[in-house]
Steps between C-alpha positions, in 0.01 A plus 500: 500500500157350444311503172143622507234229476346588164577712198192579297490658156176528308289696259143504618248550225198500732374405843433124512190546710339696213580246228348189653136555415540323166597176673274502806285195552205420722624499858505183701527476875626148556612380837756225526355332807518147367592176670848410369533174311775251577503427128428813299372289211192440718399856422424382147230260621154523652419316821405189302831506313372621162693769307364854533731699277482572131830665413611661178856474628637246746629632830846372410515755217443802724787731592514646850651826623541590867581848629529538875715550806707278730224241539482432127879512475514207744645661811471288814524169312795258517473486120346811352423317176217328683314831520159498334608675172730208422221247558253651253640320197692176459697674224736758657503706180122553532515663844686829552556630852601868510439554872740738674571475872397789726340683208150608408319550170637848428816373327326256262223753435760733345752242375269224375635497146861477614420223748302287255728542202823414678688281254181395320526624145210320335142623535387143575723493808319802645154341506333417832158347558478506881647788703523485881555818703608462864508856632226517761704667774630768263199517271469879535849545357430444131278190475232680300748638247674164467172319439407766245817445297463122519140512377600726210780262406306177561127566431404131525717393794358364825633743761487378861558722802610330822374618837726328752565556869804419713533437876767771523225761468287372791494724806521391865256682728481536879195457723397859422509430126809715452775394263808375684696344214484267202460124487846431364672682787280323754589161349872581499488612863345166592721296261199363318503372144172556319476130411564369852250347738608749769408788269153356444456469877633839603325701229165414659583737784601794281265771373565578135370761256518559127700801375347847473153470345536822303818379330340163426198674348725712277688193378177317427356801318807528278475135396127532441552811287743307278255207483215729400689687228716223354295183550734326744432206729566500872634220717444564871703285735308297758463658841453868418133484592576342839640633822883514481534222756265270310674584174838419649387176662344375176769611255836514681640214293486732199766733647876475534675521835601862432130601530540716187472256210327184383618147575523223240142407592391862464648531153336176394168628633530828303606312186198270520257786538653697214450200274143460617425858392663427164300177459179682580564789264595274210178308563286815520648661190736293280837664474595611144745293304678818397477758781540864404814703571459874549735791555711571808289803596804727467717567195769306683672457836863416559592400853807347660495330841794363692299420812506122454831447320712767671651573160464855372493475118509874431803652334632789707 
C-alpha cells in the first residue's frame, strides 16, 4: 500500500493573484549573463579595486531561501551539500534549501506556509531576504502563484528566478533535420562521458537542436509574467542564446555526467551569479535593516509530505 504524495487542507480567503497589487514594485528585467568571479568578493570592487557598494546591511546578515527541483536539491553531485543553495551563506542557519526532487512549483505554491514554518516557531526564524526559485522547466505548473504568495509574505525580498538548461533536453537531428533521439541516449550508445575528450571530438559531427520552441516560449513567458508583476530578477544561464552545439562546447563543464543536473563547477557558477545579482541590488537600493513580513496570502495551509522521508506522519 502506497501513501499519496501530498495531503492538503486549507481555508482560502481569496485568490492570491488578486491580492498582490498592494505589494507590486517597478518591474526589472535583469539578465544574469555575467562573467563568473573566481573570488566572489571581487564583485564588491570596481576594475581599479575601489569599493562600489554602500550597504545598509552586510551580505553576511542576509538570509537565503531556495525553492526548486532536483538541481537545487543537489542531485548528480557526489556530495549534494555542495549544491549552490548551501554555498550562499557561510552560516548554515542563514540558508534554507527546500528543494524537492522531481517536483515543480505547484506543491510549494499551495503549501508554502507549511514548508516554511516546519519546526520554526519564532517569527524571526521565518524571515528571508533573498529567495531563489529554480523551476524553469515546470514554470507553467504554479510558478506565478508561488511567486505571488512569496511577494505577499516578503514584500522587500530579492526574488531571483533561474533560467537554466540541461544537455538532457538537447535533440539529435538527422541530415533532413528530423529528430532521431536525444543527446543523452546518443552519448550512452557511444559510451561517451560529457567531460571526455572523445565527447568533445565526436559531438562536432552531430547535428543538435534546442527543444520545442513553442514550449520554450511558454516557459519564458511565464517567468517574465512573474517578473513583471512581482518585481523579480532573472538569471539566464550562459549558452541559451547560442546554437545548442556552441552552448554545449562552451559550458559542458557545468553539467554532471548524468546530463540532467549541474556539476560542482555548475553549482559554483550559479552561486556566484546569484550573489552578483544580490550585490547589485543592494548597491542600487539599500536593503532595509528591518524587512517587512506580510501575510501568507491564504488564511492558512496545512500540508504533509512523505516524499523525501518515506515516513507517513498521518494517524489512520
